[in-house]
C-alpha positions as CSV (number, residue, x, y, z in Angstrom):
1,M,-45.7,14.1,-8.5
2,D,-47.2,15.6,-4.6
3,S,-48.2,18.5,-3.7
4,H,-45.0,20.2,-4.2
5,G,-44.4,19.0,-7.7
6,T,-41.6,16.0,-6.4
7,P,-42.4,13.2,-8.4
8,I,-43.6,10.6,-6.6
9,V,-41.0,7.2,-6.7
10,P,-42.4,3.9,-7.1
11,A,-42.2,1.3,-3.5
12,E,-40.1,-1.6,-5.8
13,I,-37.7,0.5,-7.3
14,V,-36.6,2.0,-3.7
15,A,-36.6,-1.2,-2.2
16,K,-34.0,-1.7,-5.4
17,L,-31.8,1.2,-5.0
18,C,-31.8,0.2,-1.5
19,D,-30.4,-3.2,-2.1
20,E,-27.9,-2.5,-4.9
21,M,-26.2,-0.1,-2.2
22,E,-26.6,-1.9,0.1
23,E,-24.2,-5.2,-2.5
24,V,-22.3,-1.7,-2.6
25,K,-21.7,-1.4,1.4
26,E,-20.8,-4.7,1.2
27,M,-18.3,-4.8,-1.7
28,M,-16.7,-1.7,0.0
29,T,-16.1,-3.3,3.4
30,H,-14.6,-5.7,1.3
31,N,-12.0,-4.4,-0.6
32,M,-11.1,-2.0,3.4
33,E,-10.3,-5.6,4.0
34,L,-8.3,-6.7,1.5
35,M,-6.8,-2.9,1.3
36,Q,-5.7,-3.3,5.4
37,E,-4.3,-6.3,4.9
38,R,-2.9,-5.5,1.8
39,D,-1.3,-2.6,4.2
40,A,0.2,-5.6,6.6
41,K,1.6,-6.9,4.3
42,L,3.3,-3.6,3.1
43,A,4.7,-2.7,6.6
44,E,5.8,-6.0,6.9
45,L,7.3,-5.8,3.1
46,K,8.9,-2.4,4.3
47,E,10.3,-4.0,7.3
48,H,12.2,-6.8,5.8
49,T,13.8,-3.5,2.8
50,K,14.8,-2.3,5.3
51,E,16.7,-4.8,7.4
52,L,18.2,-6.0,4.3
53,Q,20.0,-1.9,3.5
54,K,20.9,-2.6,7.1
55,A,22.4,-6.0,6.6
56,T,24.1,-4.4,2.7
57,T,24.9,-1.2,4.3
58,E,27.1,-3.2,7.2
59,L,28.9,-5.3,4.6
60,S,29.5,-2.9,2.3
61,E,31.8,-1.0,4.8
62,T,33.4,-4.3,6.4
63,I,34.2,-4.8,2.8
64,D,35.7,-1.3,2.9
65,S,36.9,-1.1,5.5
66,G,39.7,-4.1,4.0
67,T,38.8,-6.7,7.0
68,G,36.3,-8.7,4.9
69,A,36.7,-11.9,3.5
70,L,37.7,-10.5,0.4
71,H,40.6,-9.6,-0.9
72,G,42.3,-7.5,-3.3
73,D,41.2,-4.2,-4.7
74,H,39.5,-5.5,-8.0
75,H,37.0,-7.9,-5.8
76,R,36.2,-5.5,-3.0
77,S,35.7,-2.3,-5.8
78,A,33.2,-4.7,-7.7
79,A,31.4,-6.2,-4.7
80,S,30.7,-3.1,-2.8
81,E,30.0,-1.2,-6.5
82,H,26.5,-4.5,-6.8
83,I,26.6,-3.9,-3.2
84,K,25.7,0.3,-3.4
85,E,23.9,-1.3,-6.4
86,L,21.3,-3.5,-3.8
87,V,20.9,-0.3,-1.5
88,D,19.8,1.4,-4.3
89,E,16.8,-0.7,-5.4
90,V,16.4,-1.5,-2.3
91,Q,16.2,2.4,-1.3
92,E,13.6,3.0,-4.4
93,A,11.3,-0.8,-3.5
94,E,11.3,1.5,-0.1
95,K,9.6,4.5,-2.1
96,V,6.9,2.7,-4.2
97,M,6.2,1.4,-1.6
98,D,5.8,4.2,0.7
99,K,3.6,5.5,-2.8
100,N,1.3,2.1,-2.5
101,M,0.5,2.4,0.5
102,E,-0.5,6.4,0.1
103,R,-2.2,5.8,-1.9
104,L,-4.1,2.9,-0.3
105,H,-5.1,5.5,2.9
106,E,-6.1,7.6,0.2
107,R,-8.7,5.0,-0.9
108,G,-9.6,4.1,2.2
109,E,-10.5,7.7,3.4
110,R,-12.7,7.8,-0.1
111,L,-14.5,4.7,0.4
112,D,-15.2,5.8,4.0
113,Q,-17.0,9.1,3.0
114,I,-18.8,7.2,0.3
115,E,-19.3,4.5,3.1
116,K,-20.8,7.6,4.5
117,T,-23.6,8.7,2.5
118,L,-25.5,5.9,2.1
119,P,-28.9,5.3,3.4
120,G,-28.6,4.2,7.7
121,K,-25.8,5.8,8.1
């Protein structure tokens, strides 16, 4: 202990801890890059989902108006119900993707905070 009662830590232990912290920092940086890639892919998937939702809505409206290729109440009703189910599934998938993107951003912010506490930051 020094004159203030603080334990003296051998240089080897300090060096080892610094090396381990640098390794953790590299892993976190890599994870952040992966999260950014995943975020971009999720955004692209979300855009495709919106396009699909728009197309199914337009098709549903066409069928409901009676001007579509399908004729007869039974066929229109069955097709319309199927399209409504698809729209519901697309909307649910969009909610899940939004929630996942929020979680990714929160994790990224927490990793940024941790990284700021590392030596040399």
